[in-house]
N, C-alpha and C positions, 0 to 999 in steps of 0.2 A: 504494500500500500504506500503510494508515494506521497499523496497529500490528503489532508482532511477536508472533506466536502460536506456541505449541508444539502441534503436531498429534500425535494419538495414532498408535500403530503401525498400528492398524486403518485409520485414515483414510489414512495414507501408503501402505498396501498397495494402495489403489486406483490409485496412480500406476504401480505395476509392471505393465508390459505393457498399459497403458490406451490404447485407441484409441477415441475417441468419434466418432460419426458426427454428421451435421448434425441429425438428429432428437433426439439426446441433448441438444444445447445450444441449439437454436432451436425456437420454436413452428412447427408445420407447418399449412398450410391443406390440409384433407382434404376430398375430395368424396364424399358418400354417394350412391351410385347408386340405392339403393332409394327414398330420400326426395327425390332430386334436389336436395339442398341441400349446401352446404359449411359446414364449421365449423373452428375453430382447435383443434388438439390441442396442449396445453402441452408444453414441453420436459421430457424425462425427468429432467434435473438442474435444480434450481432455480437462480436467479441467485446466491443466497447460496452454495450448494454449489459452483457454478462458480468463484465468486470465491475461496472457500477453497482449492479445488484449484489455482487459479492462484498463490495465495500459497505454497502448499506446494511447487509446482513451482519457484518462484523460490528458495525456501529450499534445495531439494535441488539446484539448479543445472541444472534441466531447462527447456527452452524450452516454455512452455505451448501454443504453436501446433503443436508436433510431436505432441502427444497428441490434437489435435483441438479444443482449446478455442479460442473466438473471441478475437481481440485485444480488450483493454478499450476500451469506447467512450469517446470524449472527452466531458467534461462539457459540457452545453449552456450557452450564455451566459445570464445572468440577464436576464429580461425586465423592462424598466423601464416601469411603468405609473404615471402621475402620479395623485395623489389626486383624488377626484371633486370635492371642495370643495362649498360650499353654493351654492345657485342664485344668490343675489345676487352671490357672488364670481365665478361662471362668466360671468354676463351683464354684469359691470361695464364691460368695454371697449365693448360694444355700446351700453349706456346712456350712457356718456360721449360717444360719437360722436353719438348722437341729440341729447343736450343741446347739444353744440357747434353742430350744424346749426341747431337751433331758436334758439339765441342769435344766430347770424348773421342769421337772418330776423326777429329781434325788432323792429327799427325799422319794417319794413313791416307787421308784424302789429299793432303799436301804432297806426300811422297808419290802417290799415283799421278797427280797432276804434273809433277816435275819429270817423271819418267815419260809420260805422254809427250811433253814438250821436247825432251831430248830426242825421242823417236821422230817427231816431226822435223826437227832441225837436221837429223841425220838423213832423212829422205830428201831434203832440199839441197844437200851438198851434192855436187856433181862428182862423178867418178874420174873426171879429168884431173891430172895433176896440176895444171896451171890455172 
């Protein structure tokens, strides 16, 4: 209950001899035989009205479940969803791992590059002595 409200006599008169059935406070799944489809019929009392009735019951000293109101639902826990970030921030760990692997292979890469360069230079030399 968040705030204390004063309810009108007309609203409080709903509490006298009130017996709500499940269809009054919960949406019902109804099957239409002619169309062979089912649909949801909304509750006769809106959630706001149900909550106001619950508050009025508590103020009057009546247990809300005795007149057919549902017990209040517990609040859902907040869902934590991290920020999406920018693409370079999301892929930073993967890039760092790739760079680290390449740096470990670097001496062999440099050696292979030097050998290839020497082979190309040897091909370009002519067989003529002058």
